[in-house]
C-alpha positions in Angstrom: 144.8 23.3 -52.2 144.6 24.8 -55.7 146.2 27.9 -57.2 144.6 30.5 -59.4 146.8 31.8 -62.1 146.6 34.7 -64.8 148.8 34.8 -68.1 149.5 37.9 -70.1 151.4 38.0 -73.3 152.9 40.7 -75.5 154.4 38.9 -78.5 157.8 38.8 -76.8 157.2 37.3 -73.4 154.6 36.4 -70.8 153.7 37.5 -67.4 152.3 35.3 -64.8 150.3 36.3 -61.6 149.0 33.7 -59.0 147.4 33.3 -55.6 146.3 30.4 -53.4 142.6 29.9 -54.2 141.9 30.1 -50.4 144.4 33.1 -50.0 146.2 31.2 -47.2 149.9 30.5 -46.8 150.9 27.1 -48.2 152.5 25.0 -45.2 156.2 24.3 -45.8 156.4 26.4 -49.0 159.9 27.9 -49.8 158.6 29.4 -52.9 157.5 28.5 -56.4 158.6 27.4 -59.7 156.7 27.7 -63.1 156.5 24.7 -65.3 156.3 25.9 -69.1 154.8 23.6 -71.7 155.7 24.7 -75.3 154.3 22.5 -78.1 157.2 20.7 -79.7 159.6 21.4 -77.0 160.7 19.9 -73.7 159.2 21.1 -70.4 161.1 23.9 -68.7 160.9 25.0 -65.1 161.4 28.7 -64.6 163.4 29.6 -61.5 164.8 32.4 -59.6 168.2 33.8 -59.9 169.3 33.6 -56.2 169.5 30.7 -53.8 169.4 30.7 -50.0 172.8 32.0 -49.7 175.4 33.7 -51.7 177.2 30.2 -52.1 174.2 28.5 -53.5 174.9 27.5 -57.2 172.0 26.8 -59.7 171.5 23.1 -60.3 170.9 23.0 -63.9 169.2 19.4 -63.5 166.8 20.9 -60.8 166.6 24.7 -61.5 163.5 24.8 -59.3 165.8 24.6 -56.2 166.2 28.4 -56.8 162.4 28.9 -56.1 160.5 32.2 -56.5 159.5 33.9 -53.2 156.8 36.1 -54.8 153.5 35.6 -56.7 154.4 37.4 -60.0 157.0 36.4 -62.6 158.3 37.1 -66.3 159.0 34.5 -69.0 161.5 35.6 -71.7 162.0 32.2 -73.2 159.0 32.4 -75.5 158.9 33.8 -79.0 156.1 34.9 -81.3 154.1 31.9 -82.7 154.8 29.6 -79.8 151.8 27.9 -78.3 152.6 27.7 -74.4 150.9 26.6 -71.1 152.0 26.9 -67.5 151.6 25.5 -64.2 152.8 27.0 -61.0 154.1 24.6 -58.8 154.9 25.0 -55.0 158.6 24.1 -53.7 158.3 22.6 -50.2 160.5 21.1 -47.6 163.8 22.8 -46.4 166.6 24.4 -48.4 168.6 21.2 -48.0 165.6 19.0 -48.8 163.5 20.8 -51.4 160.7 19.0 -53.3 158.1 19.9 -55.9 154.6 19.7 -54.5 152.9 18.4 -57.8 149.7 17.7 -55.8 149.3 21.5 -55.1 150.3 22.7 -58.5 147.9 24.7 -60.5 146.2 23.0 -63.6 147.9 23.7 -66.8 146.6 27.2 -68.3 144.7 27.1 -71.5 147.1 27.2 -74.5 147.9 30.5 -75.8 149.9 31.6 -78.9 152.4 34.3 -78.5 151.3 37.3 -80.4 151.3 41.2 -80.4 147.7 41.2 -81.8 145.3 42.5 -79.2 142.2 42.1 -81.4 141.5 41.5 -85.1 142.6 45.1 -86.2 144.6 46.6 -83.3 148.1 45.5 -82.3 150.6 47.0 -79.9 154.3 46.8 -79.7 156.9 47.5 -77.1 160.6 47.9 -77.2 163.2 46.8 -74.5 164.6 50.3 -74.2 165.7 50.2 -70.5 169.4 49.8 -70.7 170.0 49.6 -67.0 169.2 46.0 -67.1 171.2 42.7 -66.1 170.6 41.2 -69.7 172.2 44.2 -71.4 175.1 44.2 -69.1 175.8 40.7 -69.9 175.4 41.3 -73.6 177.9 44.1 -73.5 180.3 42.0 -71.3 180.3 39.3 -74.0 181.5 41.8 -76.7 184.7 42.6 -74.7 186.9 45.6 -75.0 184.1 48.0 -73.2 181.9 48.6 -76.0 180.0 51.8 -76.2 176.2 51.4 -76.6 176.1 54.5 -78.8 178.1 52.6 -81.3 176.0 49.5 -81.2 172.6 51.0 -81.6 173.8 52.7 -84.9 174.8 49.3 -86.4 172.0 47.6 -88.3 172.3 43.9 -87.8 174.0 44.0 -84.4 172.2 41.4 -82.1 172.2 43.9 -79.1 170.6 46.6 -81.2 167.9 44.1 -82.4 167.2 43.0 -78.9 166.9 46.4 -77.4 164.5 47.6 -80.2 162.5 44.4 -79.8 159.3 43.9 -81.8 158.7 47.5 -82.3 161.5 48.0 -84.8 160.5 44.9 -86.6 156.9 46.2 -87.0 158.0 49.8 -88.3 160.3 48.0 -90.8 157.4 45.6 -91.9 154.9 48.3 -92.2 157.1 50.1 -94.8 158.0 46.9 -96.5 154.4 46.0 -96.9 153.7 49.3 -98.4 156.5 49.2 -101.0 155.5 45.6 -101.8 152.1 46.8 -102.6 153.2 49.8 -104.5 151.4 52.1 -101.9 152.1 55.4 -100.4 153.0 56.4 -96.8 152.2 60.0 -95.2 154.3 60.5 -92.2 154.7 63.3 -89.7 157.8 63.0 -87.6 159.5 65.0 -84.9 162.9 63.3 -85.2 164.5 61.0 -87.7 168.0 59.5 -87.7 167.7 55.7 -87.5 169.5 54.0 -90.6 167.1 51.2 -91.0 164.0 53.3 -90.7 165.7 55.9 -93.0 166.5 53.2 -95.6 162.7 52.0 -95.4 161.4 55.5 -96.2 163.8 56.4 -99.0 163.0 52.9 -100.6 159.6 54.3 -101.3 161.0 57.4 -103.1 158.4 60.0 -104.0 155.7 57.8 -102.7 156.9 58.6 -99.1 155.1 61.8 -98.2 156.9 63.3 -95.2 156.4 66.2 -92.8 159.7 66.5 -91.0 159.9 68.7 -88.0 162.9 70.5 -86.4 162.9 68.2 -83.4 164.1 69.6 -80.1 166.2 72.1 -81.7 169.8 72.0 -82.5 172.8 72.7 -80.0 173.9 75.0 -82.7 171.0 77.0 -82.3 170.1 76.6 -86.0 166.5 75.6 -85.1 166.7 72.5 -86.9 167.9 69.1 -85.2 167.1 67.2 -88.3 169.2 69.4 -90.7 171.7 66.8 -91.8 168.9 64.1 -92.6 166.6 66.8 -94.2 169.6 67.5 -96.7 169.8 63.8 -97.5 166.2 63.4 -98.0 165.5 66.3 -100.4 164.9 65.1 -103.8 164.6 61.6 -102.7 161.1 61.6 -100.9 158.2 64.1 -101.1 159.5 66.2 -98.3 157.8 69.0 -96.5 159.6 71.2 -93.8 157.8 72.0 -90.6 160.2 74.3 -88.9 158.2 75.7 -85.9 159.4 78.6 -83.7 160.6 78.0 -80.0 157.9 77.6 -77.6 156.2 74.8 -79.9 157.3 71.3 -80.8 156.1 69.5 -84.1 155.9 66.5 -81.9 153.9 63.8 -83.9 155.3 60.5 -84.8 152.5 58.9 -86.9 152.5 57.2 -90.2 149.5 56.4 -92.6 149.9 53.5 -94.9 147.9 53.7 -98.1 147.3 51.4 -101.0 148.4 51.8 -104.6 145.4 54.1 -105.3 146.5 56.5 -102.4 143.5 55.3 -100.2 144.3 55.2 -96.4 144.3 51.6 -95.0 145.8 51.6 -91.6 147.8 54.0 -89.2 150.8 53.7 -86.7 150.9 56.0 -83.7 152.6 55.9 -80.3 155.5 57.4 -78.5 158.4 56.3 -80.6 160.6 58.7 -82.4 162.3 57.4 -85.3 165.8 57.6 -83.9 168.4 55.2 -82.8 167.8 56.1 -79.1 164.0 56.1 -79.7 164.3 52.4 -80.8 167.0 51.2 -78.5 167.6 53.3 -75.2 164.2 54.7 -74.3 161.1 52.8 -73.2 158.5 53.4 -76.0 155.4 51.9 -77.6 153.7 51.8 -80.9 150.1 51.0 -81.8 148.8 50.0 -85.3 145.1 50.2 -86.2 143.9 48.7 -89.4 140.8 51.0 -90.1 140.4 53.0 -93.2 138.3 55.6 -91.6 140.8 56.3 -88.7 143.5 56.2 -91.1 141.8 58.9 -93.3 141.3 61.1 -90.2 145.1 61.0 -89.7 145.8 61.9 -93.3 143.5 64.7 -93.0 145.5 66.0 -90.1 148.5 65.4 -92.0 147.3 67.7 -94.8 146.2 70.5 -92.3 150.0 70.3 -91.0 151.3 70.5 -94.5 149.1 73.6 -95.3 150.2 75.2 -91.9 153.9 75.1 -93.2 155.9 76.4 -90.2 153.2 78.4 -88.5 150.3 77.8 -86.2 147.1 79.4 -87.8 144.3 79.7 -85.4 142.3 77.4 -87.7 144.5 74.6 -86.9 143.7 74.6 -83.3 140.1 75.4 -83.8 139.6 72.5 -86.2 141.3 70.1 -83.8 139.4 71.2 -80.7 136.0 71.2 -82.1 136.4 67.6 -83.5 134.7 66.0 -80.4 131.7 68.4 -80.4 131.2 67.7 -84.0 131.4 63.9 -83.4 133.9 63.4 -86.3 136.8 62.0 -84.1 135.1 58.7 -82.8 135.7 55.4 -84.5 134.4 51.9 -83.8 137.2 49.1 -84.2 136.9 45.5 -83.1 133.9 46.4 -80.9 135.7 49.0 -79.1 135.6 52.9 -79.4 138.8 55.0 -80.6 138.5 58.6 -79.8 141.3 60.4 -81.9 142.6 63.8 -80.7 145.0 66.0 -82.2 146.8 69.1 -80.9 147.2 72.0 -80.8 143.7 72.5 -79.5 142.0 75.9 -78.8 140.5 74.9 -75.3 142.2 71.7 -74.2 139.2 69.7 -75.2 141.6 66.7 -75.6 142.5 66.8 -71.7 139.0 67.7 -70.8 137.8 64.3 -72.4 140.5 62.4 -70.8 140.0 63.9 -67.4 136.3 62.6 -67.3 137.6 59.0 -67.9 140.3 59.5 -65.2 137.6 60.7 -62.8 135.4 57.8 -63.6 138.1 54.9 -63.0 136.8 52.6 -60.4 139.5 50.1 -59.7 143.0 51.4 -60.8 145.2 53.7 -62.9 148.6 53.0 -64.3 150.7 55.4 -66.1 154.1 56.3 -67.8 154.7 59.9 -68.4 157.6 61.8 -70.1 157.7 65.6 -69.4 154.0 66.3 -68.4 155.1 69.6 -67.0 155.0 71.0 -63.6 151.9 71.0 -61.2 149.4 73.9 -61.6 149.3 75.9 -58.3 146.1 75.4 -56.1 143.3 77.6 -57.1 144.2 77.5 -60.7 141.5 76.2 -63.3 141.6 72.2 -63.6 141.8 72.6 -67.5 145.5 73.5 -67.1 146.4 70.6 -65.0 148.5 67.9 -66.3 146.7 64.5 -66.3 149.1 63.3 -63.9 147.9 66.0 -61.4 144.3 64.6 -62.0 145.3 61.0 -61.4 147.3 61.7 -58.1 144.3 63.9 -56.7 142.1 60.8 -56.9 143.8 59.8 -53.6 143.4 63.2 -52.0 140.5 63.3 -49.4 138.4 66.4 -49.9 138.7 66.4 -53.6 135.5 65.8 -55.9 136.8 62.3 -57.1 138.3 61.1 -54.1 138.9 57.2 -53.9 141.2 56.0 -51.4 140.9 52.4 -52.7 142.0 53.1 -56.2 145.1 51.3 -57.3 147.6 53.7 -58.6 151.1 53.0 -60.0 153.4 54.8 -62.5 156.7 56.2 -63.5 157.5 59.8 -64.7 160.6 60.8 -66.6 160.5 64.7 -66.2 162.9 67.4 -67.6 166.1 66.1 -69.1 168.5 69.1 -69.3 169.1 70.3 -72.7 166.1 68.5 -74.2 163.3 70.8 -73.5 162.6 74.2 -72.1 159.2 73.4 -70.3 160.5 74.1 -66.9 161.0 77.7 -68.0 157.7 78.2 -69.7 155.5 76.2 -67.4 157.0 77.2 -63.9 154.1 77.9 -61.5 154.0 81.3 -59.9 153.8 80.0 -56.3 154.4 76.4 -54.9 151.4 74.2 -54.1 150.9 72.7 -50.8 151.1 69.3 -52.6 154.2 70.3 -54.4 155.9 67.0 -53.1 154.0 65.0 -55.6 155.3 67.3 -58.6 157.7 65.2 -60.7 159.5 68.3 -61.8 160.6 69.1 -58.3 163.0 66.2 -58.0 165.3 64.0 -60.0 164.4 63.0 -63.7 162.8 59.6 -62.7 160.1 59.5 -60.2 158.1 56.3 -59.1 154.6 56.8 -57.8 152.7 54.3 -55.7 149.6 56.2 -55.2 148.6 59.7 -54.9 148.6 60.2 -51.2 152.2 59.2 -50.1 155.0 61.2 -51.6 156.7 59.9 -54.7 160.2 58.4 -54.9 162.8 60.7 -56.6 165.4 58.3 -58.1 169.1 59.5 -58.1 171.1 58.6 -61.1 172.5 55.4 -59.4 168.9 54.2 -59.2 168.2 54.9 -62.8 171.3 53.5 -64.2 173.0 51.6 -61.2 176.8 50.8 -61.3 177.2 49.1 -57.9 174.9 46.1 -58.0 177.7 43.6 -58.3 179.5 45.1 -55.3 176.4 44.6 -53.1 174.5 41.8 -54.4 176.2 38.5 -55.1 176.3 37.3 -58.7 174.8 40.4 -60.3 176.4 42.0 -63.3 177.4 45.7 -62.8 174.7 47.6 -64.7 175.7 50.0 -67.5 175.6 53.7 -67.3 173.3 55.7 -69.5 172.2 59.2 -69.9 169.3 61.3 -71.3 165.8 60.1 -71.6 164.8 56.7 -70.1 161.0 56.5 -70.0 159.5 58.1 -73.2 156.3 56.3 -73.3 153.1 58.4 -72.7 150.5 56.0 -71.5 147.6 56.1 -69.1 145.6 52.8 -68.4 142.2 52.8 -66.6 140.6 49.8 -65.1 142.3 47.2 -67.3 140.4 44.3 -65.6 137.1 46.3 -65.2 134.0 46.8 -67.1 135.3 50.0 -69.0 139.0 49.4 -69.7 140.7 52.4 -71.4 144.1 53.0 -73.0 145.5 56.5 -73.7 148.6 56.7 -75.8 150.3 58.8 -78.6 152.8 61.3 -78.9 151.0 63.7 -76.3 153.0 64.5 -73.2 149.5 64.7 -71.5 149.8 68.3 -70.2 148.5 71.7 -71.0 151.4 72.6 -73.0 151.3 69.9 -75.5 147.6 70.4 -75.9 147.9 74.2 -76.7 151.3 74.7 -78.2 152.4 71.5 -79.9 151.6 69.3 -82.8 150.6 66.0 -81.1 148.2 63.2 -81.2 146.4 61.3 -78.4 144.5 57.9 -79.1 142.0 56.9 -76.5 140.8 53.3 -76.9 137.9 52.3 -74.7 136.6 48.8 -74.4 139.6 46.8 -75.6 140.3 44.8 -72.5 143.3 42.8 -74.0 145.0 46.0 -75.3 144.5 47.5 -71.8 146.0 44.5 -69.9 149.0 44.7 -72.1 149.8 48.3 -71.6 149.1 48.0 -67.8 151.6 45.1 -67.6 154.2 47.1 -69.6 153.7 49.9 -67.1 154.1 47.8 -64.0 157.2 45.9 -65.4 158.9 49.3 -65.9 157.9 50.5 -62.4 159.3 47.5 -60.8 162.6 47.6 -62.8 163.2 51.1 -61.4 161.9 50.1 -58.0 164.5 47.2 -57.6 167.2 49.6 -58.7 166.1 52.1 -56.0 166.1 49.4 -53.4 169.6 48.4 -54.4 170.9 51.9 -54.0 169.2 52.7 -50.8 170.7 49.5 -49.3 174.1 49.7 -50.9 176.0 50.2 -47.7 173.8 48.4 -45.3 175.6 45.4 -43.8 172.5 43.4 -43.1 171.3 43.7 -46.8 169.4 40.7 -48.1 171.6 38.1 -49.7 169.3 35.3 -50.5 166.1 33.4 -49.9 164.6 32.6 -46.5 164.4 29.0 -45.2 160.9 29.5 -43.8 157.4 29.6 -45.1 156.4 32.8 -43.3 157.7 34.8 -46.4 154.2 34.5 -47.8 152.5 36.3 -44.9 152.9 39.8 -46.1 151.6 39.0 -49.6 148.5 37.3 -48.2 147.8 39.6 -45.2 144.1 40.6 -45.8 145.0 44.0 -44.0 148.2 44.6 -45.9 148.9 46.4 -49.0 150.3 43.5 -51.1 147.1 41.4 -51.3 144.9 44.2 -52.8 147.6 44.7 -55.5 147.7 41.1 -56.4 143.8 41.0 -56.6 144.0 43.9 -58.8 146.2 42.1 -61.2 144.2 38.8 -60.9 141.1 40.8 -61.8 139.5 40.4 -58.5 138.8 43.7 -57.3 135.2 44.9 -57.0 133.7 47.2 -59.7 131.9 49.7 -57.5 132.4 53.4 -58.4 133.7 55.8 -55.8 131.6 58.2 -54.3 131.6 61.3 -56.2 133.4 60.1 -59.2 132.2 61.0 -62.6 130.9 58.5 -64.9 132.9 57.8 -68.0 131.7 59.4 -71.2 129.8 57.3 -73.6 130.4 53.8 -72.1 131.3 51.1 -74.5 129.9 47.5 -74.5 132.4 45.0 -75.9 130.9 41.7 -76.9 132.7 38.6 -75.9 134.0 36.6 -79.1 136.8 34.3 -79.6 139.2 36.8 -81.2 139.0 39.3 -78.3 138.3 37.6 -74.8 137.7 40.3 -72.3 139.9 38.6 -69.5 143.1 36.9 -69.3 143.1 33.1 -68.8 142.6 31.3 -65.4 143.9 28.0 -64.7 140.6 27.0 -62.9 138.2 28.0 -65.6 140.2 27.8 -68.9 137.5 29.0 -71.2 139.1 31.9 -72.9 142.5 31.6 -74.5 144.8 34.2 -73.0 146.3 36.5 -75.4 146.5 39.7 -73.4 150.1 41.0 -73.3 152.7 42.2 -70.8 155.4 44.7 -71.9 158.8 44.0 -73.0 160.5 45.0 -69.8 164.3 44.9 -69.7 164.3 43.0 -66.3 163.6 39.4 -65.7 161.7 39.9 -62.5 159.8 42.7 -60.5 159.8 43.6 -56.9 157.3 44.1 -54.3 156.7 47.7 -53.4 157.7 49.2 -50.1 155.3 49.8 -47.4 153.2 53.0 -47.9 154.2 56.2 -46.4 151.4 58.4 -44.8 152.8 62.0 -45.1 151.3 63.8 -48.2 154.1 66.4 -48.1 157.3 64.5 -47.2 159.1 63.9 -50.5 161.0 60.8 -50.4 162.3 58.3 -47.8 165.6 59.1 -46.3 168.4 56.5 -46.3 167.8 56.1 -42.4 164.2 55.2 -43.0 165.0 52.9 -45.9 167.4 51.1 -43.6 164.5 50.6 -41.0 162.3 49.0 -43.7 165.1 46.4 -44.4 163.6 43.8 -42.0 160.3 43.6 -43.9 161.9 43.8 -47.3 164.6 41.2 -46.6 163.9 37.9 -48.2 161.2 39.2 -50.6 163.1 41.1 -53.3 165.2 40.4 -56.2 
């Protein structure tokens, strides 16, 4: 018996996925433990957080007696710079006589050094902005007197603020410090700004901070400027330019160009993160940094176009942005990969057209996080006005041009938060689509997608920020309540373990309104496998965080709800069933799916070949063939574990499972989730 293992890291923690090499259940196996070996530290056994009954207490001398009854786990006990190895060890016997089966354990994985670096000149950073998490509950409880998270996230130096903002905040601050230390300049275009530490970093640069500050999501006072107070403080301190666009538009960028002392661009920061307290701490966000002078200059050119446009949208702005692809001026080679950089507004949606070709060419899987992509376009309307979410989900619809029923699809959508945008008014379709059940704007704010055929799961408020976990599941802290935006990342990942991995990220909401009406940017990176794996793992961690919350809420009043592990080895069967849905999912994450294109699928534009070299291995590490050090990354999810998805539903029009249906699924779910 041997076990295959994959490891991904993001600079903050690691994610492990494993399978028995023969894909058969291990006799007598009551779960797994993970042995972590860190250079210079004692070995540690990672364990689950429940036993075989509510009365089981964790034995600190043998934590593996709380084994993991699943094939995917996260390790939050590592830190940047650690050199770490892992071995997955079966736990066998019965609950009263558990033993470690070291003979069947996987070999130690090759050493990896925890880092946010995807390749020599590209790095990605994620925060821990999902506040509906156990570790946040525990941190708040330790402060006593019912502290308010709104007060905590505005206090620099607060440990919880630092933890929620993760490596993302540190990178933003370090980037500003590096520019100041080098007597350089920054050119930033920001939608919102109020974070005290980031404000201090910008003002420390004085007039070498060249800032286009937008009016945000508009003020509640209807004065058309959310950033009015900050704007007044910055005038005369930095080189400030106003961009107060009219309603119906958003000056939505969040990018920064770092220049040397001569004013020459050196690197650029993009991503989804607003420079606000909530953007750093209470919303799931990402940032990407690329060290490339040519790409940075291209961003600076756009900055100057926006400065010259002042508060308006001259036709030349959209025409210049839209024609960049045809002119071949928006493509850059970095670390053997291709970066195609789009800016909005465009005049004909050229950015979305390029992205659609890649989506339609995906062969193995698509993962995504969306914030406010807009409502679905009715059937019969031109595809160029679809959201990219609509394109993704229709890959699972028989009869459509790029149909592929075997494509793995997972994602989360945070759609239409009241008082934040007016997109539901401006983008409402004239008539409903027969596939309206897939439209995220038709339900509650957070929606889970496990494919494009079955209806999505519209989460209620209790699932987004559950408050009853402790009442139902023994030894779980009550999770805190939150409000507003939860998922703010805008990311699509295609074939992260295939021959043509793709990451799409930036400020762009990935819909037609963003492409045609807003200031936005969309960075498309093709051929950087480590970057794609990192973003993919970030997405699936977010998905499973909410999937677990929704399971808890659906079964909150079920008297037969699961309260512990099962004292049998048949818990493995559904995971390893060749005809089930779980094994293909695990194979996807192990990088074992076939790479054949679906019939009718369009080929990706301009395929990029990425040569293998030690700084950028194309695959995560395997314990059986440890030739390439694994430095791909998984996202900083706020939970310490993920859950297995529920069985797929077949109806393409039914919206979400009723509570009665959820209860019927309990028998299959019982003993497999936590």
